[in-house]
C-alpha positions in Angstrom: 0.1 0.1 0.0 1.4 3.4 -0.9 0.4 6.4 1.3 -0.1 9.8 -0.6 0.1 13.2 1.0 -2.4 15.6 -0.2 -3.1 19.1 0.7 -6.4 20.8 -0.2 -6.0 24.4 -1.4 -8.2 27.1 -2.6 -8.1 29.5 -5.3 -9.9 32.8 -6.4 -12.7 31.7 -9.0 -10.9 33.6 -11.7 -11.9 32.3 -15.5 -8.2 31.8 -16.5 -7.5 29.5 -13.5 -10.6 27.6 -14.0 -9.9 27.3 -17.8 -6.3 26.0 -16.9 -7.4 23.4 -14.5 -10.0 22.3 -17.0 -7.5 22.1 -19.8 -5.3 20.0 -17.5 -8.1 17.7 -16.4 -9.0 17.3 -20.1 -5.2 16.4 -21.2 -4.8 13.9 -18.3 -8.2 12.2 -19.4 -7.0 12.2 -23.0 -3.8 10.5 -22.0 -5.4 7.9 -19.8 -7.9 6.9 -22.6 -5.1 6.4 -25.0 -3.0 4.4 -22.8 -6.0 2.1 -22.0 -6.9 1.7 -25.6 -3.3 1.0 -26.7 -2.3 -1.0 -23.7 0.5 1.3 -22.8 2.0 0.9 -19.7 5.1 3.0 -19.7 5.6 6.8 -19.7 7.9 6.7 -22.7 5.5 4.8 -24.8 2.6 7.0 -23.9 4.8 10.1 -24.6 5.4 8.8 -28.1 1.8 7.9 -28.6 0.3 11.2 -27.7 3.1 13.8 -28.1 1.9 15.1 -31.5 -1.6 15.4 -30.7 
């Protein structure tokens, strides 16, 4: 079992910050989706797969 320390934080509800966080979420979801579809298990292979997109 791995223990992960997480720290909650708040931020001003500025549109630019919200857009940045939404874009990051979308990029992570895109990478996870591609990794699952192509059965990729390493960072290097995933990077090669999604880098151009």
